[in-house]
C-alpha positions as CSV (number, residue, x, y, z in Angstrom):
1,M,9.4,-7.2,-30.1
2,P,6.2,-7.6,-28.7
3,L,5.7,-6.1,-25.0
4,W,5.0,-10.1,-23.6
5,R,7.8,-11.1,-24.9
6,D,9.9,-8.4,-23.5
7,R,12.2,-9.7,-20.3
8,R,12.0,-6.9,-18.3
9,F,8.1,-6.8,-18.2
10,L,9.0,-10.2,-16.5
11,I,11.2,-8.8,-14.3
12,L,8.9,-6.2,-12.7
13,L,6.4,-8.7,-12.3
14,M,9.0,-10.6,-10.0
15,L,9.8,-7.5,-8.6
16,G,6.5,-6.7,-8.1
17,F,5.7,-10.0,-6.2
18,S,8.9,-9.2,-3.7
19,A,7.3,-5.7,-3.0
20,G,4.0,-7.3,-2.1
21,V,5.0,-9.9,-0.2
22,P,6.1,-8.4,3.3
23,L,2.8,-6.2,3.4
24,P,0.5,-8.3,4.9
25,L,2.8,-9.8,7.5
26,T,3.4,-6.8,9.1
27,G,-0.6,-5.6,8.5
28,F,-3.3,-8.5,8.2
29,V,-1.7,-11.4,9.2
30,L,-0.2,-10.1,12.0
31,R,-3.1,-8.9,13.5
32,Q,-4.5,-12.2,13.0
33,W,-1.4,-13.8,15.2
34,F,-1.9,-11.1,17.7
35,A,-6.0,-11.9,17.8
36,E,-5.6,-15.7,18.1
37,S,-2.5,-15.2,20.7
38,G,-5.4,-13.2,22.9
39,L,-3.9,-9.6,22.7
40,S,-6.3,-6.8,23.7
41,L,-7.8,-5.1,20.9
42,A,-6.0,-1.7,21.7
43,A,-2.7,-3.7,21.2
44,I,-4.0,-5.0,18.0
45,G,-5.1,-1.3,16.9
46,F,-1.3,0.1,17.4
47,T,0.1,-2.4,14.9
48,A,-0.9,-0.2,12.3
49,W,2.0,2.2,13.4
50,I,4.2,-0.5,12.4
51,G,3.7,0.6,9.0
52,L,4.8,4.6,9.2
53,A,8.0,3.5,7.5
54,Y,6.2,3.3,4.6
55,S,4.5,6.9,5.5
56,F,8.3,8.1,5.9
57,K,9.9,6.7,3.2
58,F,10.4,10.0,1.3
59,V,13.2,10.8,4.1
60,W,15.8,8.3,3.1
61,A,14.6,8.0,-0.3
62,P,17.7,10.5,-1.2
63,L,20.0,8.4,0.7
64,L,19.3,5.0,-1.2
65,D,19.6,6.9,-4.6
66,Q,22.8,9.0,-4.0
67,L,24.8,6.5,-1.9
68,R,26.2,4.0,-3.2
69,P,25.9,0.1,-1.8
70,G,29.3,-0.6,-1.0
71,P,31.1,-3.5,-2.6
72,L,27.6,-4.8,-4.4
73,A,28.1,-1.5,-6.6
74,R,29.6,-3.1,-9.3
75,F,25.9,-4.9,-10.1
76,G,24.8,-1.2,-10.6
77,Q,22.8,1.4,-7.9
78,R,19.5,-0.4,-8.1
79,R,20.6,-4.0,-8.0
80,G,22.9,-3.5,-5.5
81,W,20.8,-1.8,-3.1
82,L,18.5,-4.9,-3.7
83,L,21.2,-7.4,-3.3
84,L,21.9,-5.6,0.3
85,I,18.2,-5.4,1.2
86,Q,16.2,-8.2,0.5
87,P,18.4,-10.9,2.0
88,A,17.9,-8.7,4.8
89,L,14.1,-9.0,4.4
90,M,14.4,-12.6,4.1
91,L,16.2,-12.9,7.8
92,A,13.8,-10.2,9.5
93,I,11.0,-12.3,8.1
94,L,12.3,-15.9,9.6
95,A,13.5,-14.0,12.9
96,M,9.9,-12.7,13.2
97,G,8.5,-16.7,13.1
98,Q,10.7,-17.7,16.1
99,T,9.3,-15.0,18.6
100,D,6.1,-15.5,20.8
101,P,3.5,-12.5,20.7
102,V,2.2,-13.8,24.1
103,R,5.7,-14.0,26.2
104,A,7.5,-11.0,23.9
105,A,5.0,-9.0,22.1
106,T,7.1,-6.3,22.1
107,L,10.3,-8.4,20.2
108,T,7.6,-9.6,17.5
109,V,6.5,-5.7,16.9
110,A,10.4,-4.5,17.0
111,I,11.2,-7.1,14.0
112,A,7.9,-6.2,12.3
113,V,9.1,-2.3,12.3
114,A,12.5,-3.7,10.7
115,I,10.4,-5.8,8.2
116,A,8.0,-2.6,7.3
117,F,11.7,-0.3,7.2
118,L,13.2,-2.9,5.0
119,S,10.0,-3.2,2.8
120,A,9.9,0.2,2.2
121,S,13.6,0.6,1.2
122,Q,13.0,-2.1,-1.7
123,D,9.7,-0.6,-2.6
124,I,12.0,3.1,-3.1
125,V,15.0,1.1,-4.6
126,I,12.4,-0.6,-7.2
127,D,10.4,2.3,-8.1
128,A,13.6,4.4,-9.2
129,W,14.5,1.2,-11.5
130,R,10.9,0.4,-13.3
131,I,11.1,4.3,-14.3
132,E,14.8,3.8,-15.3
133,M,14.0,0.8,-17.1
134,L,11.1,1.3,-19.0
135,A,10.7,4.4,-22.0
136,E,8.0,6.6,-21.4
137,R,5.1,4.6,-23.5
138,E,6.4,1.7,-22.0
139,Q,5.6,2.8,-18.4
140,G,1.6,1.9,-18.3
141,Y,2.3,-1.7,-19.3
142,G,5.3,-2.1,-17.4
143,L,3.4,-0.4,-14.1
144,A,0.5,-3.4,-14.9
145,M,3.2,-6.2,-15.0
146,Y,4.5,-5.1,-11.0
147,V,0.2,-4.1,-10.3
148,W,0.2,-8.0,-11.0
149,G,2.9,-9.2,-9.4
150,Y,2.4,-7.2,-6.1
151,R,-1.1,-8.3,-6.0
152,G,-0.1,-11.9,-6.3
153,A,2.1,-12.1,-3.8
154,L,-0.7,-10.2,-1.3
155,L,-2.6,-13.3,-2.3
156,M,0.2,-15.7,-1.3
157,S,1.6,-13.5,1.8
158,N,-1.9,-13.5,2.9
159,A,-4.5,-16.0,1.8
160,V,-2.3,-19.3,1.4
161,G,0.3,-18.1,4.6
162,L,-2.6,-18.2,6.8
163,S,-3.6,-21.5,5.4
164,L,-0.3,-23.3,6.0
165,V,-0.2,-22.1,9.7
166,G,-2.6,-25.4,10.8
167,V,0.6,-27.1,8.7
168,L,3.5,-25.3,9.3
169,G,3.0,-23.2,12.9
170,W,3.5,-19.5,12.8
171,G,7.1,-19.8,12.3
172,G,6.8,-22.0,9.9
173,M,4.6,-19.6,7.6
174,F,7.2,-17.0,8.2
175,A,9.9,-19.2,6.9
176,Y,7.6,-19.9,4.1
177,A,6.8,-16.2,3.4
178,A,11.1,-15.6,3.4
179,G,10.9,-18.0,0.8
180,L,9.0,-15.9,-1.8
181,V,11.2,-12.8,-1.5
182,L,13.2,-15.2,-3.3
183,V,11.4,-14.1,-6.7
184,G,12.7,-10.7,-6.1
185,L,16.2,-11.7,-5.9
186,L,15.9,-14.3,-9.1
187,G,14.8,-10.8,-10.6
188,V,17.5,-8.9,-9.8
189,A,19.9,-11.5,-11.0
190,L,18.0,-11.5,-14.3
191,G,18.3,-7.7,-14.7
192,R,19.9,-5.2,-16.1
193,E,20.1,-1.7,-15.3
194,A,20.0,1.2,-18.0
195,A,23.1,3.2,-18.2
196,R,22.8,6.4,-15.8
197,E,25.1,9.0,-15.3
198,P,27.0,9.2,-11.6
199,P,25.1,11.5,-9.0
200,A,26.4,14.9,-9.5
201,A,28.7,15.8,-6.3
202,L,26.1,18.0,-4.3
203,G,26.5,18.7,-0.7
204,W,24.2,17.3,1.6
205,L,22.0,20.8,2.1
206,A,21.6,21.1,-2.0
207,R,20.6,17.5,-2.4
208,I,18.2,18.1,0.4
209,N,16.9,21.6,-1.2
210,A,16.6,19.6,-4.7
211,G,15.4,16.3,-3.4
212,V,12.8,17.4,-0.6
213,V,12.5,21.3,-0.5
214,Q,12.0,22.1,-4.0
215,P,9.4,19.4,-4.8
216,F,7.2,20.8,-1.8
217,A,7.8,24.7,-3.0
218,D,6.5,23.6,-6.4
219,F,3.4,22.1,-4.7
220,L,2.6,24.7,-2.7
221,R,2.8,27.5,-4.8
222,R,-0.4,26.2,-6.3
223,R,-4.1,26.9,-6.0
224,H,-6.0,26.1,-2.8
225,W,-3.1,23.7,-1.8
226,A,-4.2,23.0,1.8
227,A,-7.7,21.7,0.9
228,I,-5.9,19.8,-1.7
229,L,-3.5,18.3,0.8
230,A,-6.3,18.0,3.4
231,F,-8.6,15.9,1.2
232,V,-5.0,13.9,0.1
233,C,-4.9,12.7,3.7
234,L,-8.3,12.3,4.9
235,F,-9.6,10.1,1.5
236,K,-9.1,6.9,3.0
237,L,-9.4,7.5,6.6
238,G,-12.7,5.4,6.9
239,E,-11.4,2.6,5.3
240,A,-8.0,2.5,7.2
241,L,-9.8,2.3,10.2
242,A,-12.1,-0.1,9.6
243,G,-9.4,-2.3,8.3
244,I,-7.4,-2.4,10.9
245,M,-9.8,-4.4,13.0
246,T,-11.1,-6.7,10.6
247,A,-8.9,-9.7,11.9
248,P,-9.7,-9.9,15.6
249,F,-13.9,-8.6,14.3
250,Y,-13.8,-11.7,12.1
251,R,-12.2,-13.8,14.9
252,E,-15.0,-12.3,17.5
253,I,-17.8,-13.4,15.0
254,G,-16.8,-16.8,15.3
255,F,-14.9,-17.2,11.3
256,T,-11.6,-19.7,11.4
257,R,-8.6,-18.5,10.0
258,G,-9.3,-21.0,7.5
259,E,-12.8,-19.5,7.0
260,V,-11.3,-15.7,6.4
261,A,-8.3,-16.6,4.2
262,A,-10.1,-18.3,1.4
263,V,-13.0,-15.7,1.1
264,S,-10.7,-12.5,2.2
265,G,-7.5,-13.6,0.2
266,G,-8.5,-15.3,-3.2
267,F,-12.1,-14.1,-3.7
268,G,-11.3,-10.6,-2.0
269,L,-8.6,-10.0,-4.8
270,F,-10.8,-10.9,-7.6
271,A,-12.9,-8.6,-6.3
272,T,-10.7,-5.5,-5.9
273,L,-8.9,-6.0,-9.3
274,A,-12.9,-6.1,-10.9
275,G,-13.3,-3.0,-9.1
276,A,-10.0,-1.3,-10.1
277,L,-10.8,-2.1,-13.4
278,A,-14.4,-0.5,-13.1
279,G,-12.7,2.1,-11.9
280,G,-10.3,3.0,-14.0
281,W,-13.2,2.8,-17.0
282,F,-15.4,4.7,-15.0
283,V,-12.9,7.8,-14.2
284,A,-11.9,7.6,-17.9
285,R,-15.8,8.7,-18.7
286,A,-17.0,10.9,-15.9
287,G,-13.9,13.0,-15.4
288,T,-11.4,12.1,-12.1
289,G,-12.7,14.7,-9.8
290,R,-16.9,13.3,-10.1
291,A,-15.2,10.0,-10.1
292,L,-13.4,10.4,-6.7
293,I,-17.0,11.9,-5.1
294,V,-18.9,9.1,-6.8
295,T,-16.2,6.1,-6.0
296,G,-15.2,7.9,-2.3
297,L,-19.4,7.8,-1.8
298,F,-19.7,3.8,-2.5
299,Q,-16.2,3.3,-0.8
300,M,-17.7,5.4,2.4
301,L,-20.8,3.1,2.4
302,S,-19.6,-0.1,2.1
303,N,-18.2,-0.3,5.6
304,L,-22.0,-0.4,6.4
305,M,-21.8,-3.9,5.4
306,Y,-19.5,-4.7,8.8
307,V,-22.8,-3.7,10.7
308,W,-24.7,-5.8,8.9
309,L,-22.6,-8.5,9.0
310,W,-22.3,-8.1,13.0
311,H,-25.9,-8.2,13.2
312,V,-26.1,-11.5,10.8
313,G,-23.5,-13.0,12.6
314,H,-21.4,-16.2,11.5
315,S,-22.6,-16.5,7.9
316,L,-20.3,-18.0,5.0
317,P,-22.5,-16.5,2.2
318,A,-22.7,-12.8,4.3
319,L,-18.8,-12.8,4.8
320,T,-18.6,-13.7,0.8
321,T,-20.9,-10.9,0.3
322,Q,-19.2,-8.5,2.8
323,V,-15.9,-8.9,1.0
324,F,-17.1,-8.6,-2.1
325,V,-18.5,-5.3,-1.6
326,E,-15.9,-3.7,0.2
327,N,-12.8,-4.8,-1.6
328,F,-14.8,-4.0,-4.8
329,T,-15.7,-0.5,-3.8
330,D,-12.3,0.2,-2.2
331,G,-10.9,-1.2,-6.1
332,L,-13.2,1.6,-7.6
333,A,-11.8,4.3,-5.0
334,D,-8.4,3.1,-5.6
335,A,-8.5,4.1,-9.3
336,A,-10.2,7.0,-9.1
337,F,-7.6,8.2,-6.0
338,L,-4.3,7.0,-7.7
339,T,-5.2,8.9,-11.0
340,Y,-5.8,12.2,-9.0
341,L,-2.1,11.9,-7.4
342,S,-0.9,11.2,-10.8
343,A,-2.6,14.5,-11.5
344,L,-1.3,16.7,-9.0
345,T,2.5,15.8,-9.8
346,S,4.8,18.4,-12.0
347,R,7.0,16.9,-14.7
348,A,10.1,18.7,-13.4
349,F,9.4,16.1,-10.0
350,T,7.1,13.6,-11.1
351,A,8.8,10.5,-9.0
352,T,9.7,13.0,-6.0
353,Q,6.2,14.2,-5.7
354,Y,3.9,11.0,-5.8
355,A,6.7,9.7,-3.5
356,L,5.7,12.3,-1.6
357,L,1.9,12.9,-1.7
358,S,1.7,8.9,-1.3
359,S,3.8,8.7,1.5
360,L,1.7,11.9,3.3
361,A,-1.8,10.5,2.2
362,S,-0.7,7.5,4.5
363,V,0.3,9.4,7.8
364,P,-2.6,10.2,9.3
365,L,-4.2,6.9,8.2
366,R,-1.8,5.3,10.4
367,L,-1.3,7.4,13.3
368,L,-5.1,7.9,13.3
369,G,-5.7,4.1,12.4
370,G,-3.5,3.3,15.7
371,V,-6.6,4.2,18.2
372,G,-9.0,1.9,16.0
373,G,-8.7,-0.9,18.8
374,G,-9.4,1.6,21.4
375,L,-12.3,2.7,20.0
376,A,-13.8,-0.6,19.0
377,A,-13.4,-1.5,22.6
378,A,-15.5,1.5,23.8
379,L,-18.0,2.0,21.4
380,G,-18.6,-1.8,20.2
381,W,-18.3,-3.5,16.9
382,A,-21.5,-2.0,15.3
383,W,-20.9,1.8,16.0
384,F,-17.5,1.5,15.7
385,F,-18.2,1.0,11.9
386,V,-20.6,3.4,11.8
387,A,-18.3,5.9,13.0
388,T,-15.6,4.3,10.6
389,T,-18.4,4.8,8.0
390,F,-18.8,9.0,9.0
391,A,-14.9,9.4,9.1
392,A,-14.7,9.4,5.2
393,L,-17.5,12.3,5.0
394,P,-15.2,15.0,5.3
395,A,-12.9,14.6,2.1
396,L,-15.8,14.1,0.4
397,L,-17.0,17.5,1.3
398,I,-13.7,19.0,0.4
399,M,-13.2,17.4,-2.9
400,L,-16.8,18.8,-3.4
401,W,-15.4,22.4,-2.5
402,L,-12.6,21.8,-4.6
403,L,-14.8,20.8,-7.6
404,R,-16.4,24.3,-7.3
405,R,-13.4,26.5,-6.9
406,L,-11.0,24.6,-9.2
407,P,-11.9,23.0,-12.6
408,P,-10.2,19.7,-13.3
409,A,-7.9,20.9,-15.6
410,D,-6.5,23.5,-12.7
411,T,-5.6,20.7,-10.4
412,A,-2.7,19.9,-11.9
413,P,-0.1,21.5,-14.5
414,A,-1.7,21.9,-17.3
415,A,1.5,19.7,-19.4
416,L,0.4,17.0,-17.5
417,T,-2.0,14.7,-18.7
418,P,-2.8,12.0,-16.3
419,D,-3.3,8.2,-17.6
420,P,-6.7,7.4,-17.0
421,A,-5.7,4.2,-15.5
422,G,-3.9,5.8,-13.0
423,P,-0.6,4.4,-11.1
424,S,-1.0,1.9,-8.4
């Protein structure tokens, strides 16, 4: 049977869509709402901490893997948990739309934290089901379908959602976003789980040792592991600091919600996918280490486009140019970075180590990203974006140091040959 006719890939498209819906609602969309509500730049910057649930999801991942989902266990371990998590996620999104950030911003943030927790939990279950659903030779195509669903959801939740605020209001927009999660529920209904052995009857200490301690210990036995980890943590720092503040930045220049949605949504998605495709091609030809240096340099310098836009002012052609450069270079860098993360994992701990590394990579970004609002208020927009440009420099210097001391084949276990396209 041709792969495109296999129902499992349609299911992964749906699950990827469901996974992508909540992310903008606790990120760019929320910051746009706060900016329009008149909250301070410092308060908007602190919203970066809402996403810490994504950074620490490995903490409760063993629970979702080991514990049965109560009465819904008859649907299977993965489907049962999704049938619990996805309706709760929809209700939380609906509830956030009924809050008023002007009068009770704390309540809005509290519900956003709940959405992030449920969304991170959904990611854990979907990732596990995706790996179990497909044979090794099918994983690449399955991941591609998942990513396209995910990116499509970002467009529907972000750009289309913001364009609907003028018609439906913020409450109606969040109700629309909650309805998008139904696509994931349909995927769960159509899906079937692979047969799996029941979890071994291990004590909690044994489970923690197998699920967390051993993957960490394996990584810490590598040469120059501290430098590798420092690079992983810092590579996206400049991008994160700048990205947190784009919504209030665009608003201060004078761009309307509709203009931002039209340019940064659909056009930005196209630029990101084009950059990721070009990045995958470049990684395959230049090698992961060299690609990280080149694409990281492009990603770093792209932050200067914000400085240029600040001096140009309200200009749709300038906004389009800035969004294209920013998203294209981010896609380039993502292809190299995610390939590198894949190459760091051992076959014995592939899923766990990837979850741990991707989580750890985002911890400093969200912690430090939370001070972005204060920095922007203190430095002014132009100097703030200059500072975010230089924030990316330490990671590039660390990678240059690593390339001189570790041949690319020594960065990962010798048995692993990473997919040049990388995961997403």
